[in-house]
C-alpha positions in Angstrom: 68.7 -194.5 104.2 69.5 -197.5 101.9 72.0 -200.1 103.0 74.3 -201.0 100.1 74.9 -204.7 99.2 77.8 -206.2 101.0 79.1 -208.0 98.0 78.8 -206.7 94.5 79.4 -208.7 91.4 81.6 -205.9 90.1 82.9 -202.7 91.4 82.9 -200.0 88.7 85.7 -197.5 88.8 86.5 -194.5 86.7 90.1 -193.7 85.7 89.9 -189.9 85.6 93.0 -188.1 84.7 95.6 -189.2 82.3 98.5 -186.8 81.9 100.8 -187.1 79.0 103.9 -185.0 78.2 103.3 -183.4 74.7 104.5 -180.7 72.5 101.2 -180.2 70.7 97.5 -181.3 70.7 98.5 -184.1 68.3 100.6 -185.7 71.1 97.6 -185.7 73.4 95.4 -187.3 70.7 98.0 -190.0 70.2 98.2 -190.7 73.9 94.4 -190.9 74.1 94.3 -193.4 71.3 97.0 -195.5 73.0 95.0 -195.5 76.2 91.9 -196.6 74.3 93.8 -199.5 72.9 94.9 -200.5 76.4 91.3 -200.4 77.6 90.3 -202.8 74.9 93.2 -205.1 75.6 92.5 -205.3 79.4 88.7 -205.5 79.3 87.9 -209.0 80.7 91.3 -209.3 82.2 91.5 -212.6 84.2 95.3 -213.2 84.5 95.1 -216.6 86.3 92.1 -217.9 84.4 90.0 -218.8 87.4 86.8 -217.3 86.1 86.9 -214.4 88.5 87.6 -211.5 86.2 89.8 -208.9 87.9 89.1 -206.1 85.3 85.6 -206.6 83.9 85.4 -203.4 81.9 87.9 -200.7 81.0 86.9 -198.0 78.6 87.3 -194.4 77.8 84.3 -192.1 78.6 83.2 -190.8 75.2 82.9 -187.2 74.4 79.6 -185.6 75.1 79.4 -187.0 78.6 77.5 -185.0 81.3 80.7 -183.4 82.5 84.0 -182.7 80.9 86.2 -185.8 80.7 89.1 -184.2 79.0 91.2 -181.1 79.7 94.5 -180.2 78.1 97.2 -178.9 80.5 100.8 -178.1 80.0 102.2 -181.6 79.5 103.8 -181.9 82.9 104.0 -185.7 83.4 101.3 -188.3 83.7 98.7 -188.8 86.5 95.7 -191.2 86.7 92.6 -190.6 88.8 90.5 -193.7 89.3 86.9 -193.1 90.5 84.2 -195.7 91.2 81.7 -195.5 88.4 78.8 -195.7 90.8 79.9 -192.4 92.3 79.2 -190.7 89.0 75.5 -191.5 89.1 73.6 -188.8 91.1 71.3 -190.0 93.9 67.9 -188.4 94.5 68.3 -185.4 96.8 72.0 -186.3 97.1 75.2 -184.5 96.2 76.2 -184.8 92.6 79.9 -185.6 92.6 80.4 -184.8 88.9 80.8 -181.0 89.2 83.5 -181.6 91.9 85.3 -184.0 89.7 85.1 -181.6 86.8 86.7 -178.9 89.0 89.4 -181.4 90.1 90.2 -182.3 86.5 90.5 -178.6 85.7 92.7 -178.0 88.8 95.0 -180.8 87.8 95.2 -179.5 84.3 96.0 -176.0 85.5 99.0 -177.5 87.4 100.4 -179.0 84.1 98.8 -182.3 83.2 96.5 -183.2 80.3 93.4 -185.1 81.5 91.5 -188.1 80.1 88.5 -189.8 81.8 88.2 -193.6 81.8 85.8 -196.1 83.4 86.9 -199.3 85.0 85.0 -202.2 86.6 86.9 -204.6 88.8 86.1 -207.8 90.7 84.2 -207.2 94.0 82.7 -210.6 94.7 82.8 -212.9 97.8 86.3 -214.4 97.2 89.0 -212.9 99.4 91.4 -212.0 96.6 92.1 -208.3 97.0 95.8 -208.7 96.2 95.0 -210.4 92.9 92.8 -207.5 91.9 95.5 -205.0 93.0 97.9 -206.8 90.7 95.5 -206.5 87.8 95.2 -202.7 88.3 99.0 -202.6 88.7 99.3 -204.3 85.3 97.3 -201.5 83.8 99.6 -199.0 85.4 102.6 -200.9 84.2 101.4 -200.9 80.6 100.6 -197.2 80.8 104.1 -196.5 81.9 105.6 -198.6 79.1 103.7 -196.5 76.5 104.0 -193.2 78.4 107.2 -192.9 80.4 106.1 -189.7 82.0 103.6 -191.5 84.1 103.9 -190.0 87.6 101.1 -191.7 89.6 97.5 -192.2 90.5 94.8 -190.8 92.8 92.1 -193.4 93.6 88.6 -192.0 94.4 86.3 -194.5 96.0 86.6 -198.0 97.5 89.4 -200.0 96.1 91.1 -203.3 97.2 94.2 -203.1 99.3 97.5 -205.0 99.3 98.5 -206.8 102.6 102.2 -207.3 103.1 103.5 -210.1 105.4 107.2 -210.4 106.0 109.4 -213.0 107.6 112.8 -211.9 108.6 115.8 -213.2 110.6 116.3 -211.1 113.7 119.1 -211.5 116.2 118.1 -210.2 119.6 119.5 -209.9 123.2 116.8 -209.5 125.8 114.6 -211.6 128.1 112.2 -214.0 126.4 109.8 -216.9 127.0 109.7 -220.0 124.8 106.6 -222.1 124.3 104.5 -219.9 126.6 101.5 -221.6 128.2 102.7 -225.1 127.1 104.2 -227.9 129.3 107.7 -227.2 127.9 107.5 -223.5 128.6 110.9 -221.9 129.5 111.3 -218.4 130.7 114.5 -216.5 130.5 114.3 -213.5 132.8 117.8 -212.2 132.2 118.8 -210.9 128.7 120.2 -213.5 126.4 121.0 -214.1 122.8 118.2 -215.5 120.7 117.2 -215.7 117.0 113.8 -215.1 115.7 112.3 -215.8 112.3 108.6 -215.4 112.2 106.1 -214.0 109.7 104.0 -210.9 110.6 101.9 -208.3 108.9 104.1 -205.3 108.1 101.5 -203.3 106.2 97.8 -204.1 106.3 97.4 -201.4 103.6 100.3 -200.8 101.2 100.4 -198.6 98.1 103.9 -199.9 97.3 102.5 -202.8 95.2 100.6 -200.5 92.9 103.5 -198.0 92.8 106.5 -200.4 92.2 106.0 -201.2 88.5 109.2 -203.2 87.9 109.2 -205.3 91.1 108.3 -209.0 91.2 105.1 -208.8 93.3 103.3 -211.4 91.3 105.8 -213.9 92.6 105.0 -212.9 96.2 101.2 -213.2 96.1 99.3 -215.9 98.1 95.5 -216.0 97.8 94.6 -219.1 99.8 95.0 -219.3 103.6 98.5 -220.7 104.3 100.3 -221.7 107.5 103.8 -220.3 107.6 106.4 -222.0 109.9 108.5 -220.1 112.4 111.3 -220.7 114.9 112.7 -218.9 117.9 116.0 -220.3 119.1 117.6 -219.2 122.4 121.3 -219.5 123.3 121.9 -219.1 127.1 125.6 -219.3 126.7 125.7 -216.9 123.7 124.9 -217.4 120.1 128.4 -217.0 118.8 129.8 -219.6 121.2 126.9 -222.0 120.5 127.3 -221.8 116.7 123.6 -222.0 116.2 123.2 -225.2 118.3 120.7 -225.2 121.1 118.1 -227.4 122.9 116.0 -224.3 123.7 113.7 -223.4 120.8 110.1 -222.9 119.9 108.5 -223.9 116.6 105.1 -223.4 115.2 103.0 -221.8 112.4 101.0 -218.6 111.8 98.3 -218.5 109.1 97.6 -215.8 106.6 95.3 -215.3 103.6 95.2 -213.0 100.6 98.7 -211.6 101.2 102.0 -210.7 99.6 104.7 -212.8 101.4 108.2 -211.3 101.7 110.2 -214.3 102.8 113.5 -212.9 104.1 113.8 -215.3 107.1 114.5 -218.7 105.5 116.5 -221.1 107.7 117.5 -224.7 107.8 117.8 -226.9 110.8 119.4 -230.3 111.5 119.9 -232.6 114.5 122.9 -231.9 116.7 122.6 -234.7 119.2 121.3 -234.7 122.8 117.9 -233.2 121.7 119.6 -230.2 120.3 119.2 -228.6 116.8 121.5 -226.6 114.7 119.9 -223.5 113.1 121.4 -221.7 110.1 120.1 -218.5 108.5 119.9 -218.9 104.7 119.9 -215.2 103.9 117.3 -212.9 102.6 115.5 -213.6 99.3 114.3 -210.1 98.5 111.8 -211.8 96.2 109.8 -208.7 95.5 112.8 -206.7 94.4 113.6 -205.9 90.8 117.0 -206.6 89.3 117.9 -202.9 89.8 116.7 -203.0 93.4 119.0 -205.9 94.2 122.0 -203.8 93.3 121.2 -201.2 96.0 123.3 -200.8 99.2 120.2 -201.8 101.1 118.1 -203.9 98.7 114.4 -203.0 98.8 111.5 -202.4 96.4 111.0 -198.7 95.5 107.9 -196.9 94.1 108.2 -195.8 90.5 105.1 -193.7 90.8 103.0 -192.3 93.6 99.6 -193.7 94.5 97.1 -192.5 97.1 93.3 -192.7 97.7 90.3 -190.7 98.7 87.8 -193.1 100.1 84.7 -192.0 102.0 82.9 -195.4 102.1 84.3 -196.4 105.5 83.6 -193.0 107.2 80.2 -192.3 105.6 77.9 -193.9 108.1 74.8 -192.5 109.8 72.6 -193.6 112.7 70.2 -196.3 111.6 66.6 -194.9 111.6 65.2 -198.4 112.2 66.6 -198.2 115.8 63.8 -197.0 118.2 63.5 -197.2 121.9 60.5 -198.3 124.0 58.6 -195.0 123.6 59.3 -195.1 119.9 62.0 -192.5 119.7 64.8 -192.7 117.1 68.5 -192.0 117.6 68.0 -188.5 116.1 65.3 -186.1 117.1 63.0 -184.1 114.8 65.8 -181.6 114.1 68.3 -184.4 113.2 70.3 -184.2 116.4 71.3 -187.1 118.7 69.0 -187.7 121.6 68.7 -190.1 124.6 67.0 -193.4 124.1 65.4 -195.6 126.8 64.9 -199.3 126.0 62.9 -201.9 127.8 65.9 -203.6 129.3 69.7 -203.6 129.2 69.6 -206.7 126.9 67.6 -204.9 124.3 69.9 -201.8 124.3 72.0 -202.1 121.1 75.8 -201.6 121.2 77.2 -198.5 119.5 78.8 -199.9 116.3 75.7 -201.9 115.4 73.5 -198.9 114.7 75.8 -197.0 112.3 75.0 -197.9 108.7 76.5 -196.9 105.3 75.0 -193.8 103.7 75.7 -193.3 100.0 74.5 -189.7 100.1 76.8 -188.8 102.9 79.6 -190.6 101.0 79.2 -188.4 98.0 78.8 -185.3 100.2 82.1 -186.0 101.9 83.9 -186.5 98.6 82.3 -183.3 97.1 83.4 -181.3 100.1 86.9 -182.8 99.9 87.3 -181.7 96.3 85.9 -178.3 97.0 88.5 -178.0 99.9 91.2 -179.2 97.5 90.2 -176.5 95.0 90.1 -173.8 97.6 93.6 -174.8 98.9 95.1 -174.8 95.4 93.7 -171.3 94.6 95.0 -169.8 97.9 91.8 -169.6 100.0 93.7 -170.8 103.1 97.0 -169.0 102.7 96.4 -166.8 105.8 96.3 -170.0 108.0 99.5 -171.5 106.7 101.1 -172.5 110.0 103.0 -175.6 111.4 101.6 -177.6 114.3 102.8 -180.6 116.3 101.1 -182.7 119.0 103.1 -185.6 120.6 102.3 -187.7 123.7 105.7 -189.3 124.2 108.1 -188.5 121.3 109.9 -185.3 120.3 108.1 -182.4 118.8 108.0 -182.1 115.0 107.8 -178.3 115.2 111.6 -177.9 115.3 112.0 -179.9 112.1 109.3 -177.9 110.4 110.9 -174.7 111.3 114.3 -175.8 110.1 113.0 -177.0 106.8 110.7 -174.1 106.0 112.4 -170.6 106.1 109.1 -168.9 106.3 108.4 -170.7 109.6 111.9 -170.2 111.1 110.7 -167.7 113.8 107.2 -169.2 114.3 106.3 -169.1 118.0 102.5 -168.7 118.3 101.3 -170.4 121.5 99.3 -173.6 121.4 100.8 -175.1 118.3 103.5 -177.2 120.0 101.7 -179.6 122.3 103.7 -182.3 124.1 103.6 -184.6 127.1 102.3 -187.9 128.2 99.4 -186.2 129.9 98.2 -184.6 126.7 94.5 -185.4 126.7 91.6 -185.3 124.2 90.5 -181.9 125.3 93.9 -180.4 124.5 94.0 -182.2 121.2 90.6 -180.8 120.2 91.9 -177.3 121.1 95.0 -177.9 119.0 92.8 -178.9 116.1 90.8 -175.8 116.4 93.9 -173.6 116.0 94.2 -172.9 112.2 97.2 -174.6 110.7 98.3 -176.4 107.5 101.0 -178.9 108.3 100.1 -181.0 111.3 102.2 -183.8 112.9 100.2 -186.0 115.2 102.4 -188.4 117.2 100.5 -190.7 119.6 99.9 -194.4 120.1 97.3 -195.4 117.6 95.3 -198.3 116.1 93.3 -198.6 112.9 90.5 -196.5 114.4 92.4 -193.5 115.8 95.0 -191.9 118.1 95.1 -192.6 121.9 95.5 -189.7 124.3 95.1 -189.2 128.0 91.5 -189.4 129.2 89.5 -186.2 129.6 87.5 -186.6 132.8 85.9 -183.2 132.6 83.1 -183.9 130.1 81.5 -180.6 131.0 84.6 -178.9 129.4 85.0 -181.4 126.6 81.5 -181.4 125.2 81.3 -177.6 124.7 84.7 -177.7 123.1 83.6 -180.1 120.4 80.5 -178.0 119.7 77.9 -179.1 122.2 75.9 -181.7 120.4 77.7 -185.1 120.6 77.5 -187.6 117.8 78.2 -190.6 119.9 76.2 -192.6 122.4 77.3 -194.1 125.7 75.4 -197.2 126.8 74.4 -196.9 130.4 72.1 -199.8 131.5 69.0 -199.6 129.3 69.8 -196.1 127.9 71.8 -194.7 125.1 73.0 -191.2 126.1 74.8 -188.7 123.7 78.2 -188.5 125.3 82.0 -188.9 124.7 82.4 -190.6 128.0 83.4 -193.9 126.5 85.9 -192.3 124.0 87.3 -189.4 126.1 90.8 -190.5 125.4 90.7 -191.2 121.7 90.7 -189.1 118.6 88.5 -191.3 116.5 85.3 -191.4 114.4 83.1 -190.2 117.3 85.2 -187.0 117.9 85.9 -186.4 114.2 82.2 -186.7 113.3 81.1 -184.5 116.3 83.5 -181.7 115.3 82.3 -182.0 111.7 78.6 -181.9 112.4 78.9 -179.0 114.8 81.2 -177.0 112.4 83.6 -176.6 115.3 86.8 -176.5 113.2 88.1 -173.3 111.6 87.7 -172.7 107.9 91.1 -174.1 106.9 92.7 -177.2 105.4 95.0 -179.8 107.1 97.9 -181.9 105.9 98.7 -184.7 108.4 101.8 -186.6 109.3 100.4 -189.5 111.4 103.2 -191.4 113.1 101.0 -193.6 115.3 101.1 -197.3 114.9 98.6 -198.7 112.4 97.2 -195.2 111.6 96.4 -196.2 108.1 95.6 -199.9 108.7 92.0 -201.1 107.8 90.3 -203.1 110.5 89.4 -206.6 109.2 92.3 -206.7 106.7 93.5 -210.1 107.9 90.3 -212.0 107.2 87.8 -209.9 105.1 87.7 -208.6 101.5 87.7 -204.9 100.9 84.0 -204.9 100.0 82.9 -206.4 103.3 80.8 -204.0 105.4 83.1 -204.4 108.4 86.3 -203.9 106.4 88.0 -200.6 107.4 84.9 -199.6 109.3 85.6 -196.1 110.9 89.1 -196.2 109.6 91.0 -193.6 111.5 93.2 -191.9 108.8 90.2 -191.7 106.5 88.0 -190.2 109.1 90.6 -187.6 109.9 90.9 -186.8 106.2 87.2 -186.3 105.6 85.9 -185.0 108.9 88.9 -182.9 110.1 89.2 -180.9 106.8 92.1 -182.9 105.6 93.8 -182.8 102.2 96.5 -185.5 102.5 98.1 -187.7 105.1 101.3 -189.8 105.3 100.8 -192.6 107.8 102.1 -195.9 108.9 100.4 -199.3 108.6 102.5 -201.2 111.2 103.3 -201.1 114.9 106.7 -199.3 114.9 108.4 -196.1 115.9 110.0 -194.6 112.8 109.0 -191.6 110.7 110.1 -190.7 107.1 113.4 -189.0 106.9 113.7 -185.7 105.1 109.9 -185.5 104.9 109.7 -181.8 105.7 112.8 -180.9 103.7 111.4 -182.5 100.6 108.2 -180.6 100.9 110.0 -177.3 101.7 112.1 -177.8 98.5 108.9 -177.7 96.5 108.2 -181.4 96.2 104.7 -182.9 96.4 103.6 -185.4 99.0 104.3 -188.2 96.7 107.9 -187.0 96.3 108.2 -186.9 100.1 106.9 -190.5 100.4 109.2 -191.8 97.6 112.2 -190.0 99.1 112.1 -192.2 102.2 112.6 -195.3 100.1 115.6 -193.7 98.3 117.2 -192.8 101.6 116.6 -196.2 103.1 117.9 -198.0 100.1 121.2 -196.2 100.3 121.7 -196.8 104.1 124.5 -199.3 104.6 123.8 -199.3 108.4 120.5 -201.2 107.7 122.1 -204.2 105.9 123.1 -206.3 109.0 121.0 -209.1 110.4 120.7 -207.2 113.7 118.4 -204.7 111.9 115.7 -207.3 111.4 112.4 -205.5 110.9 114.0 -202.1 110.4 115.7 -202.9 107.1 112.4 -202.5 105.1 110.6 -200.1 107.4 109.8 -197.8 104.5 107.3 -200.4 103.4 105.1 -199.5 106.4 104.2 -196.1 105.0 101.5 -195.0 102.5 99.5 -191.9 101.6 95.8 -191.1 101.9 94.4 -188.2 100.0 95.9 -186.2 97.1 99.6 -186.9 96.8 100.0 -184.3 94.0 99.6 -181.4 96.4 102.6 -179.2 97.4 103.0 -176.8 100.3 103.0 -173.9 97.9 99.5 -173.2 96.5 98.6 -170.2 94.3 99.7 -167.0 96.0 102.5 -168.5 98.2 106.0 -168.2 96.7 108.6 -170.7 97.9 111.6 -169.0 99.5 114.7 -169.3 97.5 
């Protein structure tokens, strides 16, 4: 099991699927030539001239390749599929991804597009400059759109850099607060009072908006080097309106960020007001990322011009390290490849769980090949019999009612076990819910970058058989590692996902997820590590759900918040794809006058928190399922 290098000089990608509206084959040929010209133009692209080339190579895969790189469709818009070039090279005794990509290209063409295969190599060195590489890929998308206005979006296959959004905004609040906590000048206000807050915070640790908004001014918002951003919190015990922004009770400081897009909507000025007081004035929102057209909206915000999502198995494709052996010489897996108990010489010599899971390139390709096979089967109607809605929520309202309202074919759906709700919903009930065949699943639970939190399941004798018996997770007890879910019995994360996958415990169906939990799509390590670091996005929750829980696509949030996209179900029920449903949220938010006041603070641009994982081109109506009229 080879361990891949943590830093590569370049990450090779393949742009697989260029769809161009055309009336005849000559139009397709002209588009192909235009793309070839773009490839030549952007090879060696280093926009800031720092010697770190963001796009090292960009070229069309010539005819006569080992698998079809071109397929004519019906001319229905433009879609790009970007695939890491390394994934196209078969490994000894490993899954060959090329047949799966060939089928995917054919499936996309059958849905309307023409398809063209390109290869792309981008910067993947030691510098933490993911956002700059994202901007370079975005420039390619932008120039494609200029030449081919039918460009609808991109599917990224493999490991790509992410965009991190940080926003500072002016927020007027009325609640208890503490200023300068833990300092000599700490002051606690236990009763609600007016206070103003303007402080930068991450609002999306993974955002596809930067790649998707092609007329915005994201270049002006990017900061590569680590930077300290000032903040202020000003309290008004007698009321902000009466004080006129003048107070002696305030806190000031800085928060540092690196490799980020800064949305500075919280600028202020302050001036002495006598007697140790300061006068604070909000200078208004800058909306620096917005295009000229965006600034004319009722609620100005950046909007995606295309849809972008990714299928990345790198962070989920890890296996137990065969180099780990206990005192008697046993490995983590027995002779049949199943987890077993290990006994070490002492507690100190017993390794922690995360340290012995290592990347596996063969498993990565296997998961991707299985994903595209599942995608093909869904498109061709293999799962139509299991087309059901399902909702699980721990604190918030059920999504099943909205699904039934939006989809006429589900209006009378009432099968038991598909609407699970309550604060006591535990992991065991969640597993049982996942084992009931369905298509559209809403999972609404407190979450983090690694998974969804549920009530603990204390009865492991019931939980372990439900996940298939053999547990792909080890509990550390003294000097032993014991296969068990005891230390994750209240979390739907990699351990449970992988166990269900290895045991074949889930039904033969496909899942589309709405994940409303906080940070469901966020990659761990995004604040300090580049995308190619081994610990970046390790065991990322939404990616594990997609690949191990038979997923096709997920819409998820990259921020701690409590919203969900409006008209999501209705857009899908009307025949739109998942990219349409994502983009619809931005349109609705941009037209909402209620979001334009300073009191809204963080809520005004909450659409920025959401992104897609998987194949955004999919609809709820595959072959053999007619949409009710």
